[in-house]
C-alpha positions as CSV (number, residue, x, y, z in Angstrom):
1,M,113.9,76.6,133.0
2,I,116.7,76.9,135.5
3,S,119.5,74.3,135.2
4,T,121.2,73.0,138.3
5,S,123.9,71.3,136.3
6,P,127.4,72.7,136.8
7,N,127.7,73.0,133.0
8,P,124.3,74.0,131.7
9,V,123.8,73.7,128.0
10,P,122.9,77.1,126.5
11,S,119.8,77.4,124.5
12,P,120.3,77.9,120.7
13,A,118.6,81.3,120.9
14,A,121.2,82.4,123.5
15,K,124.2,81.8,121.2
16,P,125.7,84.9,119.7
17,A,126.1,85.1,116.0
18,P,129.5,84.5,114.5
19,P,131.5,87.7,114.5
20,G,130.6,89.8,111.5
21,L,127.6,87.7,110.4
22,P,125.8,90.1,108.1
23,V,122.1,89.7,107.2
24,L,120.5,91.6,104.4
25,M,116.9,92.6,105.0
26,S,114.7,94.0,102.2
27,A,111.4,95.2,103.6
28,S,108.8,97.8,102.9
29,M,105.1,98.5,103.4
30,P,103.2,98.3,100.2
31,Q,100.7,101.2,99.9
32,A,98.0,98.8,99.0
33,I,98.0,97.3,102.5
34,A,99.0,100.4,104.6
35,G,96.7,100.8,107.6
36,T,95.3,97.3,107.4
37,T,95.7,94.2,109.6
38,E,98.0,92.8,106.9
39,A,100.3,95.8,107.4
40,Q,100.4,95.1,111.1
41,R,101.5,91.5,110.4
42,V,104.3,92.8,108.1
43,Y,105.5,95.2,110.8
44,A,105.3,92.4,113.4
45,L,107.3,90.1,111.2
46,V,110.0,92.7,110.5
47,A,110.1,93.6,114.3
48,A,110.6,90.0,115.3
49,V,113.3,89.4,112.7
50,V,115.1,92.7,113.6
51,R,114.9,92.0,117.4
52,G,116.3,88.5,116.8
53,L,119.2,89.8,114.8
54,F,120.0,92.3,117.4
55,D,119.8,89.7,120.1
56,I,122.3,87.4,118.5
57,G,124.7,90.3,117.5
58,A,124.3,89.9,113.8
59,E,124.8,92.9,111.5
60,L,121.6,94.2,109.9
61,I,122.2,95.5,106.4
62,F,119.1,97.2,104.9
63,G,118.1,99.7,102.3
64,G,116.2,102.1,104.6
65,H,112.8,102.1,103.1
66,P,110.9,105.1,104.7
67,T,108.2,102.8,105.9
68,I,110.7,100.6,107.8
69,T,113.5,102.8,108.9
70,P,111.5,104.4,111.8
71,L,110.7,100.9,113.1
72,V,114.3,99.7,112.9
73,H,115.4,102.9,114.6
74,R,112.9,102.4,117.5
75,L,113.9,98.8,118.0
76,A,117.6,99.7,118.0
77,V,117.0,102.4,120.6
78,E,114.9,100.0,122.8
79,H,117.4,97.2,122.5
80,Q,118.8,96.0,125.8
81,G,122.4,94.9,125.4
82,P,125.3,95.8,123.1
83,P,124.5,98.4,120.5
84,P,123.1,96.8,117.4
85,R,125.2,96.7,114.3
86,I,123.4,98.3,111.4
87,S,124.5,99.3,107.9
88,L,122.0,101.6,106.4
89,Y,122.0,102.2,102.6
90,Q,120.0,105.0,101.0
91,L,119.5,106.3,97.5
92,E,120.9,109.8,96.9
93,R,117.7,110.7,95.1
94,C,115.8,110.2,98.4
95,R,118.1,112.2,100.7
96,T,115.5,115.0,101.2
97,K,112.6,112.5,101.6
98,T,114.0,110.2,104.3
99,P,112.5,110.0,107.7
100,P,114.3,112.1,110.4
101,E,115.5,108.9,112.1
102,T,117.9,108.3,109.2
103,N,120.1,111.0,110.5
104,D,120.6,109.5,114.0
105,Q,124.2,108.6,113.9
106,S,124.0,107.0,117.3
107,V,121.9,104.3,115.7
108,F,122.9,104.2,112.0
109,G,126.4,105.6,112.1
110,Q,127.6,106.5,108.7
111,V,124.7,106.1,106.2
112,H,125.8,104.8,102.8
113,W,124.3,107.3,100.2
114,L,124.4,105.7,96.7
115,G,123.1,106.1,93.2
116,D,122.7,109.0,90.8
117,P,119.4,111.0,90.9
118,A,119.8,111.6,87.2
119,S,119.8,107.9,86.3
120,A,116.9,105.6,85.7
121,I,115.3,104.2,88.9
122,A,116.2,100.6,87.9
123,D,119.9,101.6,87.6
124,D,119.7,103.5,90.8
125,L,118.2,100.6,92.7
126,A,120.9,98.3,91.3
127,A,123.6,100.8,92.5
128,L,122.0,100.5,96.0
129,R,121.4,96.7,96.1
130,T,124.7,95.5,94.6
131,P,127.0,96.7,97.4
132,M,124.6,95.4,100.1
133,A,124.5,92.0,98.4
134,T,128.3,91.7,98.3
135,L,128.4,92.0,102.1
136,I,126.3,89.0,103.0
137,A,127.6,85.5,103.4
138,R,125.9,82.7,101.6
139,D,123.0,84.8,100.4
140,L,121.6,85.2,103.9
141,A,118.8,87.6,103.3
142,I,115.2,88.3,104.4
143,R,112.5,89.9,102.4
144,A,109.2,91.2,103.8
145,G,106.5,93.3,102.3
146,G,107.3,95.2,99.2
147,A,105.9,94.8,95.7
148,P,105.1,91.3,94.6
149,R,107.4,89.9,91.9
């Protein structure tokens, strides 16, 4: 719709995010649904959320699950507009197993490598999640896919 008003009212979707609005996304593709139509729905949901965050200028904070990182990378590269703001957190124990996109500094900048490969996985995951959670305002987080709780 084109407005002929001298002071058109912007649509809510067109409003930029407040400066520095960080949003934590926790997403992965469970092996049990990989390759199914349910998996395609999870990817479509994640893509829609990520595109929306990029469009409003929010900062995406995520743990870089290897089933999701290539998708976020592709969406960031395809994004029309200011470069997306992304904070990527990874477990040190996974450094040699991450997808190659993880190393693209033009998209992810400085990757935050955390945890101790010698520690228990639960402790390692806490070392990853705690710093991410401290960055978000008012518990603004999105969870998609992953293991059921």
